[in-house]
N, C-alpha and C positions, 0 to 999 in steps of 0.2 A: 502494499499498500504506499507506501513512505518514494519509494522507487517509480513508483507512477505518479505523483505528488509531486518529485523534483523533476521531472521529465515535464508535468504541465506547470510548472513554473519557467524551466525555461526556456518554453515555447512562449510562453505570453511575453516572457521579458526580450524574447528576438524580437516578437513582432514588435511590442513599442520602439525598439531599435531602429527599424527601417522604418516607422514612420514618423522617427526624427533628423531624417539623414539631411548632412548637409547640401544646400543648394551654391550655388557657382558663387551666390554672393558673400556667402557667407566665408566661401573660403579664398578667394579674391577679392572682395570688397563691390565697388556699383561703378557706372559711370557718372560723371557730374559732369554741371554746366561747367564751360570755361571762366565764365565770368568770377564763379568760387575757387578759382585754383591761388596757392599761396605763392604760387611762383614756376617758370616753366622751364624744363629739361628738356635740353638738344640732345639726343640720342647719336652718336655717331659711329661708325664703324669703327674705333679704335675702344669703346666702350665695353667693357665685358659686363657690369653693373651701376647701377643708383641707387642711391641712400635715400629713403623716405621714411616720416615716421606713424605709427599707425596712427586712423584716422585723419592724415593728412589730404589736402585736396590738391595734386595736381595737375599741370599738360605733360605730356609727352610730346616733341615734336621729332619725330623720326622719317628720313626719307619723305621728304614735302607732304606728309598727313599730322595729326594732333589729331591727340586724345586727354582727354579732361577724367581723371579718375580721382577715385576715395578711395584710398587702402587702409579698408578698415573691417578686412576680412582674417579669418586666421589662420593664413596659410601663410610662410615666410619661410624663404625668399615665395618672390610672383615671380612665374619667364616673363617677359612682355610678351610672347608670343602669343601669350594667354590672354591678353587684355586689348592688346594692338592689334588694330585692322593689318 
């Protein structure tokens, strides 16, 4: 009987975990208005990384394209290819 209860408890906990799966925004942050950017970062071929603070809004310019992003996600570091076109 204890074994059945343990299996049932495990099954219920696994179900609740899948319902609380992290979204893209939870991991990486989200797009922001360019006017809210605290600074602009120009990315060139020589850049290996850029430093940003959690909850910072920056405008990233790379290859003639730009994106504004609020870095409020859980994932650190964030690959720019995940957020920039």
